[in-house]
N, C-alpha and C positions, 0 to 999 in steps of 0.2 A: 828305314820307313818302308812301313808295307802299304801298297796300294789294294783296294778291295777290287777284286774281280769285274764289278760292275764298271768300274774306270778304268781298267789295266789297258783296254784296247782304243779309249777314248783319248783322242788327242785334241788339247783346245786350241783352237785359233781365233785370235783376235780379229775384231770387225775392223775392217777399212774401207776406205772411201772407194767406189768403181774407178775403174781405168784400165790400160791396155798394159797391166803389169805384166803378165806372160810374155808379152812382144819386147818390153821394152826393158828388161832386168833378167839377167844371168843367175842361177843357182850354182852356190860355191860350196854348198854342203849338201847331202853328204859329197865326197870327194870319190867318184866314179863316173865313168862314160865319159862322153866327148862333149864339151860346151862351144858353142860357135859366137864369135866376137869380129865384128860389133852387133848388137843387138840389132833384129830387123826394124825396131821402130825406136829411132834415137829421141830422147828428150832436147825440147828446143828450150828457148828463152819466153816465145810467147806462140799463142795456139793451143791445140786441142792437148796435145803433149808435151805441155811445158814442166821445166822443173819444179816449178812451186807446187803443182799437183802431187810430186813425190814426197816432198817435203811436209806437206799437209796431210798426207796420204792417212795416218794415224790418230788425225783429227777427228772425232764422231761425236763430238757436242758441240755446246755454240756458245760464243766468247759472250761473257757477262762484263769486259771491262770497255 
């Protein structure tokens, strides 16, 4: 497959809901450098950083059902 030069440096990023993802998630790829554990902002069952928000992070439409 050949990529046109205008698209060669464009990396598509899917849209997702806003949240504290940088503080709550760790990069696992590419493999280089150090990764701290645990994340500085852990997920909780309730509150502003609840795990349900991570699960629904990629839902950007509206439910029709």
